[in-house]
BALOBA-1460 file (C-alpha; in Angstrom, 3 decimals):
// residues 112
<rec num="1" residu="m" x="-3.294" y="152.750" z="-4.590"/>
<rec num="2" residu="i" x="-0.464" y="153.415" z="-7.044"/>
<rec num="3" residu="s" x="3.040" y="152.274" z="-6.045"/>
<rec num="4" residu="k" x="5.540" y="154.819" z="-4.758"/>
<rec num="5" residu="a" x="7.921" y="153.990" z="-7.611"/>
<rec num="6" residu="l" x="5.306" y="154.749" z="-10.253"/>
<rec num="7" residu="v" x="4.228" y="157.914" z="-8.446"/>
<rec num="8" residu="a" x="7.858" y="159.076" z="-8.359"/>
<rec num="9" residu="a" x="8.407" y="158.257" z="-12.035"/>
<rec num="10" residu="s" x="5.290" y="160.147" z="-13.111"/>
<rec num="11" residu="t" x="5.752" y="163.259" z="-10.968"/>
<rec num="12" residu="k" x="7.595" y="165.371" z="-13.550"/>
<rec num="13" residu="p" x="5.210" y="164.791" z="-16.464"/>
<rec num="14" residu="v" x="2.207" y="165.280" z="-14.185"/>
<rec num="15" residu="i" x="3.516" y="168.613" z="-12.883"/>
<rec num="16" residu="l" x="4.476" y="169.814" z="-16.361"/>
<rec num="17" residu="s" x="1.026" y="168.853" z="-17.667"/>
<rec num="18" residu="i" x="-0.750" y="170.674" z="-14.867"/>
<rec num="19" residu="l" x="1.343" y="173.814" z="-15.346"/>
<rec num="20" residu="a" x="0.734" y="173.715" z="-19.119"/>
<rec num="21" residu="s" x="-2.762" y="175.061" z="-18.417"/>
<rec num="22" residu="g" x="-1.399" y="178.024" z="-16.436"/>
<rec num="23" residu="e" x="0.522" y="178.986" z="-13.334"/>
<rec num="24" residu="k" x="-0.365" y="177.419" z="-10.009"/>
<rec num="25" residu="y" x="0.920" y="177.384" z="-6.437"/>
<rec num="26" residu="g" x="2.008" y="174.186" z="-4.714"/>
<rec num="27" residu="y" x="-1.081" y="173.347" z="-2.696"/>
<rec num="28" residu="l" x="-3.270" y="173.889" z="-5.762"/>
<rec num="29" residu="i" x="-1.079" y="171.427" z="-7.706"/>
<rec num="30" residu="i" x="-1.592" y="168.851" z="-4.947"/>
<rec num="31" residu="q" x="-5.360" y="169.379" z="-4.995"/>
<rec num="32" residu="h" x="-5.430" y="169.126" z="-8.787"/>
<rec num="33" residu="v" x="-3.539" y="165.800" z="-8.741"/>
<rec num="34" residu="t" x="-5.887" y="164.340" z="-6.130"/>
<rec num="35" residu="e" x="-8.963" y="165.500" z="-8.037"/>
<rec num="36" residu="i" x="-7.845" y="164.367" z="-11.501"/>
<rec num="37" residu="s" x="-6.629" y="160.978" z="-10.225"/>
<rec num="38" residu="g" x="-9.858" y="160.334" z="-8.343"/>
<rec num="39" residu="g" x="-7.828" y="160.082" z="-5.162"/>
<rec num="40" residu="s" x="-5.522" y="157.311" z="-6.406"/>
<rec num="41" residu="l" x="-2.569" y="159.718" z="-6.283"/>
<rec num="42" residu="e" x="-2.112" y="161.574" z="-3.032"/>
<rec num="43" residu="w" x="0.860" y="163.893" z="-2.928"/>
<rec num="44" residu="s" x="2.207" y="165.660" z="0.136"/>
<rec num="45" residu="e" x="3.933" y="169.023" z="0.344"/>
<rec num="46" residu="g" x="7.074" y="167.216" z="1.491"/>
<rec num="47" residu="m" x="7.104" y="165.246" z="-1.741"/>
<rec num="48" residu="l" x="6.097" y="168.063" z="-4.100"/>
<rec num="49" residu="y" x="8.352" y="170.961" z="-3.139"/>
<rec num="50" residu="p" x="11.713" y="169.204" z="-3.634"/>
<rec num="51" residu="v" x="10.523" y="168.171" z="-7.108"/>
<rec num="52" residu="l" x="9.437" y="171.740" z="-7.904"/>
<rec num="53" residu="h" x="12.818" y="173.070" z="-6.735"/>
<rec num="54" residu="r" x="14.681" y="170.528" z="-8.882"/>
<rec num="55" residu="m" x="12.516" y="171.335" z="-11.908"/>
<rec num="56" residu="e" x="13.190" y="175.036" z="-11.392"/>
<rec num="57" residu="k" x="16.936" y="174.372" z="-11.138"/>
<rec num="58" residu="d" x="16.699" y="172.365" z="-14.396"/>
<rec num="59" residu="g" x="15.023" y="175.349" z="-16.090"/>
<rec num="60" residu="f" x="11.650" y="173.664" z="-16.715"/>
<rec num="61" residu="i" x="9.656" y="176.004" z="-14.472"/>
<rec num="62" residu="l" x="9.897" y="179.469" z="-12.952"/>
<rec num="63" residu="s" x="8.572" y="180.601" z="-9.601"/>
<rec num="64" residu="q" x="7.365" y="183.958" z="-8.412"/>
<rec num="65" residu="w" x="6.153" y="185.074" z="-4.988"/>
<rec num="66" residu="r" x="2.847" y="186.929" z="-5.122"/>
<rec num="67" residu="i" x="-0.047" y="187.841" z="-2.890"/>
<rec num="68" residu="s" x="-3.081" y="185.656" z="-3.586"/>
<rec num="69" residu="e" x="-6.710" y="186.795" z="-3.705"/>
<rec num="70" residu="n" x="-7.101" y="186.064" z="-0.001"/>
<rec num="71" residu="g" x="-4.023" y="188.110" z="0.902"/>
<rec num="72" residu="r" x="-1.653" y="185.187" z="1.521"/>
<rec num="73" residu="k" x="1.844" y="185.213" z="0.093"/>
<rec num="74" residu="r" x="2.211" y="182.252" z="-2.270"/>
<rec num="75" residu="k" x="4.855" y="180.984" z="-4.636"/>
<rec num="76" residu="y" x="3.371" y="180.499" z="-8.099"/>
<rec num="77" residu="y" x="4.979" y="178.168" z="-10.633"/>
<rec num="78" residu="s" x="4.824" y="178.411" z="-14.427"/>
<rec num="79" residu="l" x="6.338" y="176.582" z="-17.391"/>
<rec num="80" residu="t" x="9.301" y="177.895" z="-19.342"/>
<rec num="81" residu="a" x="9.892" y="177.233" z="-23.043"/>
<rec num="82" residu="l" x="12.297" y="174.498" z="-21.970"/>
<rec num="83" residu="g" x="9.559" y="173.071" z="-19.749"/>
<rec num="84" residu="r" x="7.124" y="172.952" z="-22.677"/>
<rec num="85" residu="a" x="9.725" y="171.089" z="-24.750"/>
<rec num="86" residu="e" x="10.314" y="168.691" z="-21.839"/>
<rec num="87" residu="l" x="6.560" y="168.127" z="-21.544"/>
<rec num="88" residu="e" x="6.411" y="167.114" z="-25.211"/>
<rec num="89" residu="k" x="9.353" y="164.731" z="-24.704"/>
<rec num="90" residu="e" x="7.686" y="163.220" z="-21.624"/>
<rec num="91" residu="r" x="4.391" y="162.889" z="-23.510"/>
<rec num="92" residu="e" x="6.091" y="160.967" z="-26.322"/>
<rec num="93" residu="e" x="7.908" y="158.662" z="-23.895"/>
<rec num="94" residu="w" x="4.865" y="157.908" z="-21.728"/>
<rec num="95" residu="t" x="2.709" y="157.366" z="-24.819"/>
<rec num="96" residu="a" x="5.249" y="154.829" z="-26.093"/>
<rec num="97" residu="v" x="5.282" y="153.015" z="-22.741"/>
<rec num="98" residu="h" x="1.479" y="153.052" z="-22.608"/>
<rec num="99" residu="g" x="1.310" y="151.651" z="-26.151"/>
<rec num="100" residu="l" x="3.739" y="148.867" z="-25.309"/>
<rec num="101" residu="l" x="1.864" y="147.853" z="-22.173"/>
<rec num="102" residu="s" x="-1.469" y="147.998" z="-24.014"/>
<rec num="103" residu="r" x="-0.139" y="145.656" z="-26.690"/>
<rec num="104" residu="l" x="1.278" y="143.277" z="-24.078"/>
<rec num="105" residu="w" x="-1.821" y="143.214" z="-21.912"/>
<rec num="106" residu="n" x="-4.374" y="143.225" z="-24.746"/>
<rec num="107" residu="p" x="-2.751" y="141.303" z="-27.592"/>
<rec num="108" residu="v" x="-4.597" y="141.207" z="-30.858"/>
<rec num="109" residu="s" x="-5.313" y="137.579" z="-31.569"/>
<rec num="110" residu="a" x="-3.891" y="136.260" z="-34.794"/>
<rec num="111" residu="p" x="-6.364" y="135.030" z="-37.398"/>
<rec num="112" residu="d" x="-6.877" y="131.247" z="-37.379"/>
């Protein structure tokens, strides 16, 4: 299981990445995270919705209430232009961190 601190730190880039493929409602985001992570990340609605509200306040996403295919009223979330720019920034930062950790954990041995 992934630590709570790492889950919290990765929430924004994960949400932005998921919404980059198109709008989704909250429960679908939770299902997507569980599926893509192979169950190693398990989000709850109580964790997700405050993050979505903060991201909307920050201008990274927009929400819109709509009626779904099954007739239920759902709030759909989508990326804004600012959100796409933030996703690129997050991607660069996480790639740099990943590269650093990869070099630390798998050092290239120096020639003899």
